[in-house]
C-alpha positions as CSV (number, residue, x, y, z in Angstrom):
1,X,263.1,220.5,245.0
2,X,259.9,219.4,244.8
3,X,257.8,217.1,247.0
4,X,256.4,213.6,245.5
5,X,252.8,214.3,244.7
6,X,250.2,211.9,243.0
7,X,246.3,211.6,242.5
8,X,243.7,209.7,244.0
9,X,241.5,207.4,241.5
10,X,239.1,209.8,241.5
11,X,242.0,212.4,240.1
12,X,242.3,214.5,243.4
13,X,245.9,215.4,243.9
14,X,247.2,213.8,246.9
15,X,251.2,214.2,248.8
16,X,251.9,211.1,250.8
17,X,253.3,211.5,254.1
18,X,256.4,208.9,255.0
19,X,257.4,207.6,257.9
20,X,260.1,209.4,260.0
21,X,259.8,208.4,263.7
22,X,258.0,206.6,266.6
23,X,258.5,208.4,269.9
24,X,259.3,205.5,272.3
25,X,257.7,207.5,275.2
26,X,254.3,207.6,273.6
27,X,254.4,204.0,272.1
28,X,252.5,201.3,274.1
29,X,253.7,198.4,272.1
30,X,250.1,197.7,271.2
31,X,251.5,196.3,267.6
32,X,248.4,197.8,265.7
33,X,250.5,199.7,263.6
34,X,252.7,196.5,262.9
35,X,249.4,194.5,261.8
36,X,248.1,197.3,259.6
37,X,251.9,197.8,257.7
38,X,251.7,195.7,254.7
39,X,255.4,196.7,253.6
40,X,257.6,195.5,256.9
41,X,258.6,199.5,257.6
42,X,258.3,198.3,261.6
43,X,259.2,196.4,263.8
44,X,258.9,195.4,267.6
45,X,262.0,196.5,269.9
46,X,263.1,196.6,273.4
47,X,262.4,199.8,274.7
48,X,265.8,202.4,274.7
49,X,266.1,203.8,277.9
50,X,267.2,207.5,278.4
51,X,269.6,209.0,281.2
52,X,266.1,210.2,283.0
53,X,264.1,206.7,282.7
54,X,264.1,205.5,286.5
55,X,264.5,201.7,285.2
56,X,261.1,200.4,286.3
57,X,260.1,200.0,282.0
58,X,263.6,198.2,281.0
59,X,261.5,195.4,280.1
60,X,258.9,197.5,277.9
61,X,258.3,196.5,273.9
62,X,258.0,198.7,271.7
63,X,257.5,199.7,268.2
64,X,260.4,200.9,265.9
65,X,261.1,202.0,262.2
66,X,262.8,198.9,260.6
67,X,262.7,200.3,256.9
68,X,261.8,204.1,256.1
69,X,262.8,203.2,252.6
70,X,260.1,201.1,251.8
71,X,257.7,203.1,253.4
72,X,254.8,204.2,250.8
73,X,253.2,206.8,252.5
74,X,249.7,205.9,253.0
75,X,249.6,207.0,256.8
76,X,247.9,203.9,257.8
77,X,250.3,203.1,260.3
78,X,249.0,206.8,262.9
79,X,245.5,206.1,261.9
80,X,245.2,203.5,264.0
81,X,247.5,204.4,266.6
82,X,245.8,205.6,269.8
83,X,248.8,207.4,271.3
84,X,249.8,209.6,268.1
85,X,253.0,208.0,268.7
86,X,254.3,207.8,264.5
87,X,255.6,210.7,262.9
88,X,255.3,211.7,259.1
89,X,256.5,213.9,256.5
90,X,256.6,214.9,252.6
91,X,259.8,213.1,251.2
92,X,261.6,215.6,247.8
93,X,261.8,213.5,244.4
C-alpha cells in the first residue's frame, strides 16, 4: 500500500508526516504545539501516572493527542517542541 504523497507549490515531492503520539514523560506542558496547531488536534490534560512514578508530578499538565484524524501532516507542532516529545509517521492511502 502506498503512502499519501503530494507536491509543494514549487513542484517538489512532499510526504506528510501525521501525528502518532506525544511522550508525556518528555512533555513539559508549555503549550507551544497547541498554539501552533490550527486543526485542534491536541489537548492539555493531566499527566497519566505510571506505576514507577513517585507521585510528585500528579498535578502536572501535558499535551495529548485529541483528534489524530484531523492532523494534516504539516509537523508544525513538532517543529516548535523543544523536548522532541511528538512522534509523526507517514500514512497509507
